C-alpha positions in Angstrom: 83.3 138.8 83.1 83.8 138.2 87.1 84.6 134.9 88.4 81.3 132.5 89.8 81.7 129.8 92.1 79.9 126.7 90.8 79.7 124.0 93.6 80.3 124.1 97.1 81.1 120.8 99.2 81.2 119.7 102.8 79.1 118.7 105.2 77.4 120.7 107.7 77.7 124.2 108.3 81.4 123.9 106.9 82.5 123.9 103.5 85.4 121.8 102.5 85.6 122.2 98.7 84.6 125.3 96.3 85.0 125.0 92.5 84.7 128.2 90.5 85.1 129.2 86.9 88.0 132.0 86.5 87.3 134.9 83.9 89.8 133.6 81.7 87.4 129.9 81.4 90.2 128.1 83.6 88.5 126.4 86.5 89.8 126.8 90.1 89.5 123.9 92.4 90.2 125.1 96.7 90.5 121.9 99.3 90.8 122.6 102.5 93.1 120.2 104.0 95.5 120.9 100.1 95.4 124.5 100.8 96.7 124.5 104.9 98.8 121.2 104.4 100.6 122.1 100.5 99.8 125.5 100.3 98.1 124.4 97.0 94.8 124.9 94.7 94.4 123.3 91.1 93.6 125.4 87.9 92.2 123.3 84.7 93.1 125.7 81.9 89.8 126.1 79.4 89.2 122.4 77.4 92.3 120.7 79.4 91.9 117.3 80.7 94.0 117.8 83.9 94.4 120.4 86.5 98.0 121.8 88.0 98.3 123.2 91.6 99.2 126.6 91.9 100.8 127.2 94.7 101.3 130.1 97.7 104.4 132.5 97.7 107.6 130.7 99.0 108.0 132.0 101.9 104.5 130.9 102.9 105.1 127.3 101.4 108.8 127.2 104.1 106.4 128.6 107.0 104.4 125.6 106.6 107.3 122.9 106.0 108.6 124.3 109.6 105.1 124.1 111.2 104.4 120.8 109.9 107.6 119.3 110.6 107.3 120.5 114.8 104.0 118.8 114.6 105.4 115.6 112.9 107.9 115.3 114.9 106.0 115.7 118.0 103.1 113.2 117.2 105.4 110.6 116.6 107.7 111.8 119.9 104.3 111.9 122.2 102.6 108.6 120.7 106.0 106.4 121.2 106.4 107.8 125.1 103.3 107.3 125.3 103.4 103.2 123.8 105.9 103.2 125.9 104.3 104.1 128.9 101.4 101.7 128.9 104.2 98.5 127.6 105.6 99.7 131.2 102.7 99.5 132.9 101.5 96.2 131.6 105.2 94.9 132.2 104.7 95.8 136.2 108.8 96.4 135.6 108.8 100.5 137.2 106.6 101.9 139.5 103.5 103.9 138.5 105.5 107.3 139.3 107.8 106.2 136.8 105.0 104.9 134.2 103.8 108.3 134.7 106.1 110.4 134.2 106.8 108.9 130.5 102.9 109.2 130.4 103.4 113.2 131.6 106.5 114.0 128.9 104.2 112.1 126.1 101.2 114.4 126.7 103.9 117.7 126.6 104.5 116.5 123.3 101.1 115.9 122.3 100.1 119.2 123.8 102.6 120.9 121.5 101.6 119.0 118.6 97.9 119.7 118.8 98.9 123.8 119.4 101.0 123.4 116.2 98.6 122.4 114.3 96.3 125.1 115.4 99.3 127.6 114.2 99.4 125.9 110.9 95.5 126.2 109.9 95.6 129.9 111.5 99.1 131.1 109.3 97.2 128.5 106.0 96.7 130.6 102.8 93.8 131.4 102.0 91.5 131.9 99.0 91.3 134.7 96.9 87.7 134.8 95.3 88.5 137.1 92.3 91.3 135.1 91.0 92.9 131.5 90.8 95.0 132.2 93.6 96.0 131.9 97.7 97.0 134.9 99.4 98.9 135.1 103.3 98.1 137.1 105.9 100.4 138.1 108.9 101.7 135.1 111.1 99.6 135.4 113.9 99.7 132.9 117.2 96.0 132.5 117.7 92.3 133.4 115.7 89.1 132.7 116.5 87.6 131.2 112.7 84.7 129.3 113.6 83.1 128.7 110.6 86.7 126.5 109.4 86.7 123.2 109.8 90.6 122.8 110.2 90.1 125.5 112.7 87.5 123.4 115.0 89.1 120.2 114.3 92.7 121.6 115.2 91.4 123.3 118.2 89.2 120.6 119.8 92.1 118.3 119.0 94.5 120.9 121.2 91.7 121.1 123.8 91.9 117.5 124.0 95.8 117.6 124.7 95.1 119.9 127.2 92.3 117.8 128.9 94.6 115.0 129.3 97.5 116.8 130.4 94.8 117.4 133.7 94.3 113.2 134.3 98.5 113.2 133.6 99.0 115.8 136.5 96.5 113.9 138.6 97.9 110.6 137.7 101.3 111.3 140.3 98.4 111.8 143.1 98.9 109.2 145.8 96.2 107.5 148.4 92.7 108.5 146.4 89.4 107.0 146.9 87.5 105.7 144.3 85.3 108.6 143.6 88.6 111.0 143.3 90.0 108.6 140.7 87.6 108.4 139.1 86.7 112.2 139.1 90.8 113.1 139.0 91.8 110.8 135.9 89.4 109.0 134.8 86.8 111.9 133.9 89.2 113.9 131.8 90.7 110.6 130.3 87.3 110.1 128.5 86.3 113.7 128.1 89.8 114.2 126.0 89.2 111.1 124.4 85.9 112.2 123.1 87.4 115.5 121.8 90.0 113.3 120.0 87.5 111.6 118.2 85.3 114.5 117.4 88.5 116.7 116.5 89.1 113.4 113.9 85.6 113.0 112.7 86.1 116.4 111.6 89.3 116.0 110.0 88.1 112.8 108.0 85.3 115.4 106.8 87.5 117.5 105.5 89.7 114.9 103.2 86.5 113.6 102.4 83.9 116.3 102.0 81.3 113.9 103.8 81.4 112.3 106.8 83.2 108.7 105.6 85.3 107.8 102.2 87.7 105.8 101.0 90.8 107.4 99.2 93.4 105.0 99.5 95.7 106.8 97.4 95.7 110.1 99.6 98.2 110.7 102.3 96.1 113.0 104.0 93.1 110.2 103.9 95.6 107.6 105.5 96.6 110.0 108.3 92.8 111.3 109.5 91.7 107.1 109.1 95.1 106.0 111.1 94.4 108.7 113.4 90.8 108.1 114.2 91.5 104.4 114.9 93.9 105.4 117.5 91.6 107.9 119.0 88.8 105.0 119.0 91.2 102.6 120.7 92.2 105.2 123.2 88.3 105.0 123.9 88.2 101.8 124.3 91.5 101.7 127.4 89.4 104.9 129.0 86.3 102.9 129.2 88.4 99.8 130.9 90.2 102.3 133.2 87.0 102.9 135.3 87.5 101.9 138.7 84.7 99.9 140.1 83.4 101.4 143.4 82.8 97.7 144.8 85.9 96.6 144.1 88.3 99.2 143.6 89.9 97.7 140.7 89.6 98.8 137.3 87.1 97.3 135.0 90.5 95.8 132.7 94.1 96.5 133.1 95.1 94.4 130.2 92.0 96.3 128.0 93.4 99.7 129.5 97.2 99.3 128.6 97.0 96.9 125.6 94.6 100.0 124.4 96.6 102.5 125.2 99.7 100.8 123.3 97.8 100.4 120.4 96.1 103.6 120.4 99.5 105.3 121.1 101.2 103.2 117.9 98.9 104.6 115.8 99.2 108.1 116.5 103.2 108.0 116.5 102.6 106.4 112.7 100.4 109.0 111.6 103.3 111.7 112.8 105.6 109.9 111.0 103.0 109.7 107.5 102.5 113.5 108.3 105.6 114.3 108.0 105.4 113.7 103.9 102.2 115.7 103.8 104.2 119.0 103.7 104.5 121.3 100.6 
């Protein structure tokens, strides 16, 4: 007797949760985030009221722990440095070059966290449709899997950190005209914020299996919700950082700095939480 898939859940073209019955009468439930972050799927024996986790092999779990730890530290440090940079900019206690340096180092950590998150997805255990088990392939540094919501989400996140890098590098340039500042600094900032928002919404769908939900007892939900709040605050800061041609001044220096500071603290807090979402 073969296995039969019973229910697929998700949004759009993406499947985020699969429930199917095994030949022995057990019910297996695969969830995208649980598989890639914790290396588990849930199996409920026939007639049982509760499921129990079935884990990938130990070598895979060790790999997931290491990658998760690097990403968590990177986002925590990157967020903290961005918050520091915004605080320095708001206080005016140091020059623009020093502030730009703090932002740039924070951006390096964000980019590292984004890439490691993508590598974790690439090397996450995969569902075996013929058994209630997870399997792992050889370690890879890159793959192209646009049919997976976790891959698309982390790829867009990584792309966003790279675009932010352009913004942060250009912020060291001196003597720019208003048009150059908006094209070289503000435009990449806006694009990066938009990519963060897209990535964050895909992460919400992965957790919720629909566009939105409220799962206050789920650490995964808290991580993606806090990250999405940080992305929204970054977007507010980016909108306020537009340089008006008629006055050669920002729309609102205060909103730009405080939006960046609070958004960065959200990313740092989510990084701390991420350290606990591990196998």
